[in-house]
Structures are given as structure tokens and as C-alpha cells.
C-alpha positions as CSV (number, residue, x, y, z in Angstrom):
1,M,75.1,119.5,89.5
2,L,76.0,119.1,93.4
3,N,79.5,121.1,93.8
4,V,81.3,123.0,96.5
5,L,78.6,126.2,96.0
6,F,75.8,123.7,96.1
7,F,76.7,122.7,99.6
8,L,78.2,126.0,101.0
9,I,74.4,127.7,99.6
10,V,73.1,124.6,101.9
11,A,75.5,125.5,104.6
12,F,74.4,129.0,104.5
13,V,70.7,128.2,104.5
14,S,70.7,126.0,107.1
15,I,72.8,128.0,109.8
16,D,70.2,131.5,108.9
17,Y,67.3,129.2,109.7
18,L,69.1,127.3,113.2
19,F,70.0,130.7,114.0
20,G,66.8,131.8,114.1
21,A,65.2,128.4,115.4
22,I,67.6,128.9,118.5
23,L,66.7,132.8,119.1
24,G,63.1,131.7,119.2
25,W,63.7,129.2,121.5
26,L,65.4,131.4,123.5
27,N,62.5,133.6,123.6
28,R,60.1,131.1,124.6
29,R,62.4,130.4,128.1
30,A,62.6,133.9,128.5
31,A,58.3,133.8,129.0
32,K,57.6,133.8,132.7
33,S,54.3,132.4,133.4
34,E,53.9,134.8,136.4
35,L,53.0,138.4,136.5
36,P,56.8,140.0,136.8
37,D,57.2,143.1,139.2
38,E,58.7,144.9,136.4
39,V,55.6,144.6,134.7
40,A,53.1,145.2,137.2
41,G,50.9,147.9,136.6
42,I,50.9,147.5,132.7
43,Y,49.3,144.4,132.8
44,D,47.0,142.6,135.6
45,Q,47.4,139.1,136.7
46,E,44.5,138.5,134.1
47,E,45.5,140.4,130.9
48,Y,49.0,139.2,131.1
49,A,47.8,135.5,131.4
50,R,46.2,136.0,127.9
51,Q,49.2,137.4,126.9
52,Q,51.2,134.8,127.4
53,R,49.0,133.0,125.7
54,Y,49.1,134.9,122.9
55,F,52.8,134.9,123.1
56,K,53.0,131.2,122.9
57,D,50.7,130.7,120.1
58,N,52.6,133.2,118.1
59,N,55.8,131.9,119.2
60,A,54.9,128.4,118.4
61,F,53.2,129.0,114.6
62,S,56.0,131.0,113.9
63,A,58.2,128.1,114.3
64,I,56.0,125.8,112.3
65,V,55.9,128.7,109.4
66,R,59.8,128.9,109.0
67,A,60.4,125.3,109.7
68,F,57.9,124.9,106.4
69,E,59.5,127.7,104.4
70,F,63.2,126.1,105.1
71,A,62.1,122.9,104.2
72,L,60.5,124.4,100.8
73,I,63.9,125.8,100.0
74,L,66.1,122.0,100.6
75,I,63.4,120.6,98.5
76,M,64.1,123.2,95.7
77,L,67.8,123.0,96.2
78,F,68.0,118.7,96.9
79,T,65.9,118.3,93.7
80,G,67.2,121.3,91.2
81,G,63.9,123.0,91.5
82,F,65.3,125.8,90.7
83,G,66.7,125.0,87.2
84,I,63.7,122.9,86.4
85,L,61.7,126.2,86.6
86,D,64.3,127.6,84.8
87,Y,64.6,125.6,81.7
88,L,60.5,125.3,81.6
89,A,60.7,129.4,81.6
90,Y,62.6,128.6,78.6
91,Q,60.6,126.4,77.0
92,V,57.6,128.9,77.1
93,T,59.8,131.7,75.7
94,P,63.2,132.0,74.4
95,S,63.3,135.8,75.3
96,P,65.6,136.0,78.3
97,I,63.6,138.5,80.0
98,L,60.3,137.1,79.4
99,A,61.8,133.9,80.6
100,A,63.0,135.8,83.5
101,L,59.2,137.3,84.1
102,F,58.1,133.7,83.8
103,F,60.8,132.5,86.3
104,F,59.9,135.1,89.3
105,A,56.4,135.5,89.1
106,A,56.4,131.5,89.0
107,I,58.3,131.1,92.3
108,Y,57.1,134.8,94.1
109,I,52.9,133.2,93.4
110,G,53.8,129.8,93.7
111,N,55.6,130.5,97.6
112,D,52.4,132.7,97.9
113,V,49.8,130.0,97.3
114,L,52.2,127.4,99.5
115,T,52.3,129.7,102.4
116,L,49.1,131.4,102.1
117,P,47.0,128.7,103.8
118,F,49.2,130.3,107.3
119,G,48.3,133.6,106.5
120,Y,44.7,132.8,106.9
121,Y,45.2,130.7,110.0
122,D,47.6,133.3,111.6
123,T,44.7,135.9,110.6
124,F,41.7,133.8,111.2
125,V,42.4,131.3,113.6
126,I,45.5,133.3,116.0
127,E,44.1,136.6,115.8
128,E,40.4,136.3,115.8
129,K,41.1,134.0,118.7
130,Y,42.5,137.1,120.7
131,G,40.0,139.7,119.2
132,F,42.7,141.5,116.5
133,N,41.3,140.3,113.5
134,K,38.6,142.5,111.6
135,M,39.5,141.3,108.1
136,T,36.1,139.4,106.0
137,P,38.1,136.4,103.6
138,K,37.0,138.5,101.2
139,L,38.9,141.5,101.6
140,F,41.7,139.1,103.2
141,F,41.8,137.3,99.3
142,T,41.4,141.0,98.0
143,D,44.4,142.1,99.7
144,Q,46.6,138.7,98.0
145,I,45.3,139.6,94.8
146,K,46.4,143.2,95.3
147,G,49.6,142.6,96.1
148,W,50.6,140.0,93.4
149,L,49.2,142.8,91.1
150,I,51.5,145.3,92.4
151,A,54.2,143.2,92.6
152,C,53.9,141.4,89.5
153,L,53.7,145.5,88.0
154,L,56.1,147.2,89.7
155,G,58.7,144.1,90.3
156,G,58.2,143.2,86.6
157,A,58.7,147.0,85.3
158,L,62.3,147.4,87.7
159,L,63.5,143.2,86.5
160,T,63.0,144.5,82.7
161,G,65.0,147.3,83.1
162,V,67.7,145.8,85.0
163,I,68.4,142.8,82.7
164,L,68.2,145.4,80.0
165,L,70.9,147.2,81.7
166,F,72.8,143.7,82.0
167,Q,72.5,142.7,78.4
168,K,73.9,146.3,77.3
169,W,76.5,147.3,79.7
170,H,77.1,144.2,81.6
171,D,80.0,144.5,83.8
172,M,78.8,147.8,84.5
173,F,75.5,147.3,84.5
174,W,74.9,147.3,88.7
175,L,75.6,150.8,88.6
176,Y,72.9,151.9,86.2
177,A,70.3,149.5,87.9
178,W,71.5,151.4,91.8
179,G,71.0,154.8,90.0
180,I,67.2,153.4,89.2
181,I,66.6,151.9,92.7
182,C,68.1,155.4,94.3
183,M,65.5,157.1,91.9
184,I,62.5,154.7,93.0
185,S,63.2,154.7,96.8
186,V,62.9,158.2,96.9
187,F,59.7,158.1,94.6
188,I,58.3,155.8,96.9
189,T,59.7,158.1,100.1
190,F,57.2,161.4,99.3
191,F,54.4,159.3,97.3
192,Y,54.0,156.0,99.6
193,S,51.5,157.3,100.9
194,E,49.4,158.7,98.2
195,L,49.6,155.9,95.6
196,I,50.6,152.8,97.4
197,V,48.5,152.7,101.0
198,P,45.0,154.2,98.9
199,I,44.9,150.7,97.2
200,F,44.5,148.9,100.8
201,N,43.0,151.9,102.9
202,K,41.0,154.8,102.7
203,Q,42.3,157.7,104.1
204,T,40.5,160.7,105.2
205,P,41.5,164.1,105.7
206,L,41.0,164.7,109.7
207,Q,38.0,166.9,110.5
208,P,38.3,169.9,112.2
209,G,37.8,170.0,116.0
210,P,39.4,169.5,119.1
211,L,42.2,166.5,117.8
212,R,42.7,168.6,114.8
213,A,43.6,172.2,116.7
214,A,45.9,170.5,119.1
215,I,47.6,169.0,116.5
216,T,48.1,172.1,114.1
217,S,48.6,174.3,117.4
218,F,51.6,172.0,118.7
219,T,53.2,171.4,115.4
220,R,53.3,175.0,115.0
221,K,54.9,175.6,118.2
222,V,58.0,173.1,117.3
223,D,57.8,174.9,114.3
224,F,57.2,171.7,112.2
225,E,54.3,172.6,110.5
226,V,52.0,169.9,108.4
227,S,48.5,170.8,107.1
228,N,48.3,167.2,106.1
229,I,46.4,165.3,108.5
230,Y,44.7,162.0,107.6
231,V,43.1,159.1,109.6
232,I,43.3,155.7,107.7
233,D,40.7,153.1,108.1
234,G,43.1,150.5,109.5
235,S,40.1,149.1,111.9
236,K,39.0,147.1,108.7
237,R,41.8,144.7,109.4
238,S,43.0,144.7,112.8
239,T,42.0,146.6,116.3
240,K,45.5,147.0,116.5
241,A,46.5,151.3,116.9
242,N,49.2,153.0,114.8
243,A,50.8,156.2,113.7
244,Y,53.2,157.6,111.2
245,F,55.0,160.5,109.0
246,T,55.5,159.9,105.4
247,G,56.9,162.5,103.0
248,F,59.1,165.3,102.6
249,G,58.5,168.9,102.5
250,K,55.6,170.1,101.4
251,R,54.8,167.0,100.9
252,K,54.8,165.6,104.6
253,R,51.8,164.1,106.1
254,I,50.6,163.1,109.4
255,V,48.3,159.7,109.6
256,L,46.6,158.5,112.3
257,Y,45.2,154.7,112.5
258,D,41.3,155.3,113.6
259,T,42.0,153.0,116.3
260,L,44.8,155.4,117.8
261,I,42.3,158.1,117.9
262,K,39.7,155.7,119.3
263,E,41.7,154.4,122.2
264,L,44.2,157.2,123.1
265,T,43.2,161.3,124.8
266,N,44.0,163.9,123.1
267,E,47.6,165.0,124.8
268,E,48.5,161.4,124.8
269,I,48.2,161.2,120.7
270,I,50.1,164.5,120.8
271,A,52.8,162.7,122.6
272,V,53.2,159.8,119.9
273,L,53.8,162.5,117.7
274,A,56.1,164.7,119.1
275,H,58.0,161.1,118.6
276,E,57.6,160.6,115.5
277,I,58.4,164.6,114.8
278,G,61.7,163.8,116.7
279,H,62.5,161.3,114.0
280,Y,62.5,164.0,111.8
281,R,64.3,166.2,113.8
282,Y,67.4,163.6,113.9
283,R,66.3,163.2,110.1
284,H,66.3,159.9,110.6
285,N,64.5,159.0,107.6
286,I,67.2,160.4,105.6
287,L,69.5,158.1,107.3
288,G,67.2,155.3,106.8
289,L,67.0,156.0,102.9
290,G,71.0,156.9,103.1
291,I,71.5,153.1,105.1
292,S,69.4,151.6,102.0
293,I,70.9,153.2,99.6
294,L,74.6,151.9,100.7
295,N,73.1,148.5,101.1
296,A,71.5,148.7,97.2
297,F,74.8,149.3,96.4
298,L,76.7,146.5,97.9
299,L,74.2,144.0,97.0
300,L,74.5,145.2,93.7
301,Y,77.8,145.1,93.5
302,V,79.0,141.5,95.4
303,F,75.6,140.3,93.2
304,S,77.6,141.4,89.7
305,L,80.6,139.2,90.6
306,L,78.5,136.1,91.0
307,V,75.6,136.7,88.1
308,D,77.7,134.6,85.2
309,N,79.1,131.9,87.5
310,D,78.7,128.5,86.2
311,M,78.6,126.7,89.4
312,L,76.3,129.0,90.8
313,A,73.7,127.7,88.0
314,H,74.9,124.4,88.3
315,A,74.3,124.3,91.8
316,M,71.0,125.6,91.2
317,G,70.3,122.9,88.9
318,G,70.4,124.7,85.8
319,E,72.5,123.7,82.6
320,F,74.2,127.4,81.7
321,P,74.1,130.8,83.6
322,T,71.2,132.5,83.6
323,F,70.6,136.3,85.4
324,E,67.7,134.6,87.3
325,L,69.5,131.5,88.6
326,G,72.6,134.3,89.5
327,L,70.3,136.1,91.6
328,I,68.2,133.2,93.6
329,A,71.5,131.8,94.2
330,F,73.0,135.0,95.2
331,T,70.2,135.3,97.3
332,L,70.5,132.4,99.8
333,L,74.3,132.6,99.9
334,Y,74.2,136.2,101.2
335,S,72.0,135.2,104.0
336,P,74.8,135.5,106.6
337,I,75.9,138.9,105.3
338,E,71.8,140.3,105.7
339,L,71.8,138.7,109.2
340,L,74.4,140.7,110.6
341,T,73.6,143.9,108.1
342,G,70.4,143.3,110.1
343,I,71.5,143.4,113.2
344,L,73.1,146.2,112.7
345,M,70.0,148.2,111.3
346,N,68.2,147.9,114.3
347,I,70.8,148.2,115.9
348,I,70.8,151.8,115.0
349,S,67.0,151.6,114.4
350,R,66.7,151.8,118.0
351,S,68.8,154.0,118.7
352,N,66.8,156.1,116.5
353,E,63.8,155.5,118.1
354,Y,65.6,156.5,122.0
355,Q,66.0,159.9,120.2
356,A,62.8,160.4,119.0
357,D,61.1,159.5,122.8
358,R,63.9,162.2,124.1
359,F,62.2,164.7,121.9
360,A,59.0,163.9,122.6
361,A,60.7,164.2,126.4
362,S,62.2,167.6,125.5
363,V,58.5,168.9,124.9
364,G,57.7,167.7,128.2
365,L,55.5,164.9,127.1
366,A,57.2,162.4,128.7
367,Q,54.7,161.1,130.7
368,P,51.8,161.0,128.2
369,L,53.8,159.2,125.6
370,I,54.5,156.5,128.7
371,S,51.1,156.3,128.8
372,A,50.3,155.8,125.3
373,L,53.1,153.0,124.9
374,K,51.6,151.5,128.2
375,K,48.1,151.4,126.3
376,I,49.2,150.3,122.7
377,S,51.4,147.5,124.1
378,V,48.5,146.4,126.5
379,K,46.0,146.5,123.7
380,A,48.2,144.5,121.0
381,L,49.2,142.0,124.1
382,V,53.0,143.1,123.7
383,N,55.5,140.6,124.9
384,L,56.8,142.8,127.6
385,T,60.2,140.0,128.5
386,P,61.4,138.8,125.6
387,S,65.0,137.5,125.6
388,P,67.6,139.9,125.1
389,I,69.3,138.0,122.6
390,Y,66.2,138.2,120.6
391,V,65.7,141.9,120.8
392,F,69.3,142.5,120.0
393,A,68.9,140.3,116.8
394,Y,65.2,141.2,115.9
395,Y,63.9,144.2,117.4
396,S,63.8,147.5,115.5
397,H,62.3,149.4,118.7
398,P,63.5,149.0,122.1
399,T,61.4,146.7,125.1
400,L,58.2,148.8,126.2
401,L,60.4,148.6,129.7
402,Q,63.4,149.9,128.1
403,R,61.6,152.8,126.4
404,I,59.9,153.8,129.8
405,A,63.2,153.5,131.7
406,K,64.8,155.8,129.6
407,L,61.8,158.3,128.8
408,Q,61.5,158.8,133.0
409,E,65.4,159.1,132.6
410,Y,64.8,162.0,130.6
411,S,62.5,163.3,132.2
412,S,64.3,163.7,135.6
413,K,66.9,165.1,134.0
414,M,65.2,167.8,132.3
415,N,63.2,168.5,135.0
416,Q,66.8,169.1,137.0
417,T,68.5,171.4,134.2
418,H,65.2,173.3,133.1
419,E,66.3,171.6,130.1
420,N,62.1,171.7,129.3
421,R,61.1,174.9,130.4
422,N,58.7,176.9,128.2
423,Y,58.7,173.7,125.7
424,N,55.5,172.0,127.3
425,Y,53.6,173.0,124.4
426,W,50.7,171.0,125.0
427,R,49.3,173.0,128.2
């Protein structure tokens, strides 16, 4: 049934798509075919031309994927597809919980199957063309199946719990559900690297040697002792490099991609780790967890106000309100708010990155960090001249040029004030 809420949902979904499409177009316009002065010394002309081809291929492909996903949502809305699927779910089982599980499993797996060719093309055509892909088709499909199983098991368990709470407490279910989500978020923060990562990647302790000795010495000197240092086999999927910390307290773990160890010097690796330690020193991990918990509170509260709405159910093509139709409708209606909260979280994230860089500079590692960032960016063919408005809306990290400028500024100020005196722990 087409009603006011139906057209409101269509409008919100369309605005979200058009906003992304316009910013993508602006980002394409910001690309420069000639090597700009500000990136000279980072890219040479040949490598920059390669980066521009990679950017254009990715940008055009992303536009196609976004258009396909937008068309898919519109088709489901205008044909009443969500309502039809909900009706079929209740033909399979009269149980509200089982019907909801069937509904969301069908949507999740169906969407993944329809978009799977795009993921395959991205991996085995675009990434392969530019030398990044190391995956085999077998590994690609194995990852997909593992992802489906984890989503169905964990998502199914969480969904079952939330629906049970909805049936028992109804008006207050959202508050109890929020409590469960908080506990799960904390649990995953502590144990993600130990429970989830091994399903997809092999992690092995970093063997004794110069790098491990340097990391151990550095972390002790900055009073950030951590004995859990692991190497992850990222090279079996991609040549791109990364490193991260995970966990709290005694469960803190340093994880280095094998590609990072291969591409950077020990000093540059220490600089990257100093940046990550900066995140911990400024409590960015706790801040991020707190923001996600507050965001979940807002989401669940607003959802509780809409879940039983007859007009929403009819707008989705259903005959009567159900939990699953309410959740889908709410997700689509919430898209403008989600866009705004996403922009706000990206602003906070970029500020956190600057703070973490400042910590690395404070321990005398500004130049090694700049060198590491350049190497990683060039190896990954990172776009160095994105549209500023695109960066504002979508980038969780400052651009490479912005980070380099800030690191040089931090280093200069600290040299002038002797703020980093006796803090060059690497040397």
C-alpha cells in the first residue's frame, strides 16, 4: 500500500544515493592527470599515472555498484518485495522468531548472492590488474561461506534474543536489548583477534629477532608493555599492508601484517606502532566504544517508537506490523540521520588520527612515520588529491598530505621547545 511513509522512505533512500553519487562525481573531478607539485617526491610520473588509472577504475566501478544497490532497494519497495517475503516467511512457519530469522537470512544471503559478482570482479579483475590480489577463487568463496555462517549464527542468536525481549517486555525491550548489545560490543573488543580473526587468517607469534627486540624495548620505554606480538598472513589475500592493536589490559595484542614487515624498515614499523600506541594513550579505543554504545542507544530507542506502526508495515508491502518489517523500514528511514552521525564520527576519527600522529612525533618518530605512510600509500596506490568535501563526508583518516604537513609541524614545534628531548626511544 502506497502511503505517505512509503514516499518518505523512497525520498530518504534517493537522497542518500544522490548525495553519494554527487560526492563521487566531485571526487572524480578533483583527480589530476598531471603529477601535482604537492605529491612530487611521493609518486613519480609513471607511478602516479598508474595510481590515477586505479582510482578511475575503482571510482567507476563503485558508482555502478551503488546504482545497482539503489535500484535493488527501489524494486523491493515498489513491488512490495519486503512484504511478500514476510508473507512467505509466515507460510513456512507460524513462529514470529523463526519467520524473522527466515526473513533476514533470505535478505542477507540473497543480497550477498546478487552482489557477489561485483565482489568477484573487484578482486579478480581490478585488484588483480594492479597487482594487489593474492586470493584464489577457492579462498574467495570460502571466505564468503564463512561470513554467511558467522552472520547467521551470531546475527541469528542476537536477533532471537531481541525478539524474545520484544515479546516479553515490548515497550521496554529496547533498553534490555541495548544492554545485551553493550556486553557483546565489549566482548568483541576484548576477544575479536582471538576468536574471529583466526577463522579467516593465521596469526603466529613474532619470532625472536631484531624486530621483536626493538618493539619490546620501545614499548617498555614508553610504559606500554605488551608481550603479545603476532604476525598475520595478510599476504594470502592482498599485497596491501597494515598493523593494529586490539584488546585491553593484559589482553592487549600487537598484530602486524606480514606485508608490513616486508615493506618497511624496523624503524618505520616502530613509528607505525607508536601511532597505534598514541590511540591507546589518548583513550581513543574507549571513546570509540562509548560512541558506538551511545549510537546503539539512540538507534534502539527510535526503533522502539516505530516497530509497531501500521503505516510502516503497509509501506513495506505487509498486511500487518511485524518486527522484521519494522526493522527494515526503520533502517531505510534512519538513513539521513545515519549519514549525519557518520560524518560526525569521521570528524572525531580524523582528530584522533592527528592526536596519535602527534604522540609518534613526541617520541622522535615523525620522520620515520612520514616515510612509512608514504611507502604504504604508494604501494596501495592511494589517491592523494581527493575532493575536500568527499574527505569531509567519508574519510575516517586525514589524507596523506594532511598528515605529513601536521607531522612536520609537530616535529618542528617539538624541536623548538625541546618537547621530545630524551624521548627518542628508537635510537
